[in-house]
N, C-alpha and C positions, 0 to 999 in steps of 0.2 A: 593472466586472465583479465579481461576487461568486462566490468559489470556496470549496468545502468539500473539505478533504483528510481522509479517514478512513483510519486505519492500524491494523494489528495488529502487535505486536512482541514477540518473546520475550526477546532479549538486547540490545535497544536499536538494532540496525542499521536496522530498517525505520522506527523513529521518527526517527532521524537523517536518513534519506533523505526521509521525509515533510516534515520541517522544512526541508530544503534545497529541495525542490520548491516548498514554500510561499514561501520567500524569492524564488525566481525568478518565481513567479506574482504576487507583490506589485506587479510593474511594471505590471500591468493592473487593479489594484483591490484590494479587501479579500479577505483569505484567513483562513478559520477552520480550524484544524487540531485534530482530536480523535481520541483513541484510540477504537477500535470500541466499547469498553464505554460510551462517552458518546454514540455516534452516534444512538441512538434518540431523543435529545432534540432533534435537528436536523430542521427542516422542509426536506426536500430540494428542494421546488418553489421555495423562495426563493433558490436558488443557480443561477447561470448555468452552472457547471461543477462536477461532482462527481468528485474523484480518489479512487481506492480502491487500497490496497496492503497486502500482507502477505508474510510469509516463505514460502518454498517448503519444504514438508515432504513427504517421500515422493512426489515428482513433482507435487504440487499444493498446494492450500490446506490449512492446518492443520485438524486435527480434534481432538476431545477426547483421543484416545490419543496423538497426536503432541505436543500441548501438555503432556500429563503427562510424556512422554519428555523434553521440553526441561527441565521442572522437575527431573526426576531428574538430568539432566546438570549443571544449575546447582548442585544441592545436593551433588554429590560433593566429597569433601575436597580433591582436586587440581584442581577446576574453575577455569578462567580466565575464566568468564563469570558474569554476575549476571542473575538473572531480573527482568524488568520487572514493575512493579505490575500486577496483574490479568492476567498472562500465561496463567494457567490458566482464565480466564473464557471465555465464548463468544467466538468469533472472527469474522472476515470472512465465512466460509461461512455461519454461522448468522444473522448480521445480514442478509446479502443474501437468504437464504431467507425472512426475516421481512418483507421489504419488500412493500408492496402494489404493484400495477402503477403505473407512473409514466411520466414522460417527461423529457427533458432531455439535456444533453450530459455525457459522462463519459469518463474514461480510467483505465487501470489500470497498476499497477507492482508489482514484487515484489523481494525479495532472494533470492538463491540462491547456491549454491556456485560458485566460479570453475572451471567445467568446461562442456563443450558442453551446451546445453539438452536435447539428446536423452538425455543421461545423467542430468541433474538434474531435469528437468521444470521447469515454470514456474507458480507460483501465479497469475500474471496471466492466463494462458490461461483458467482456470476463472472468475476474477473477470470477465473480459470476457464470457464466455458468460452468466453470471448477470445481469450488468448489461443485456445485450441482452434476455434473457428478461423482465426487469422493465420494458422499454420505453425504455431509454436508447439514445441514438445515440453511438457511440464516435467521438471526434474525432481520435484518433491511435492508432498502433500501440502496444501495451503495451511497457513498458521493464523490463528486469531490471538490478539493481544488485548487484554481486558481493561476496561475502565469502570470506575465506581459510579455511584448514583449522582455524584457531582461532576461527572464527565472528566475525571482525572485518571491518569494511568494508575492501575493498581501497583502497589509496591513490588519491586522485583521484575516487572514486565520489560523495562529497558534492558536489564541484564539478560533476561531470557531471549530477547530479540537479538542482542549481540551474539549470544551463544548460538542461536539458530543460524545467523549469518556465517559464523565460523564453521558450523557443521555443513552448511551448503557449499562453502568454499572448498572444503575437503572433498565432498562428494563430487562436485563438478570437476575439480582439478584432477582427481584420481581417474575419473571417467575419460578425461581428455588424454591422459598419459598412455 
């Protein structure tokens, strides 16, 4: 099985989650993990599964204004976060909007504050909607991975992401058999 994991990350949390999911997916085959800024170089039809994830900003996927806000936060003198390379570039929203109609299997994930989704929103909800609009079949419910008030992954979230990747690998592999 060939899997592509595409992620957008502001402070590194979503990148860490994407890498952990990829480690779990490796049990079923090869995995390519790329930031969204390099995703246009990938031929999606050559993958059996496409995983897409991003941070939750203002109840949904990031947009130019929220990415700029993240940069402002990171550049404050008392900031405890560092901005990822290309964090202010186009994100998952813009990449998904640029995709031609396609087909294939996909799943979505996000990072969000550790609070009820009703209060925080979930970027993965919009990611799922855009993936379906492009013609992808979703193979799993989307998953959220939680960050604390200092924008750091909660303890155990990387391990949970890796386990989710293993579970998805088993599901997709058995469905293909």
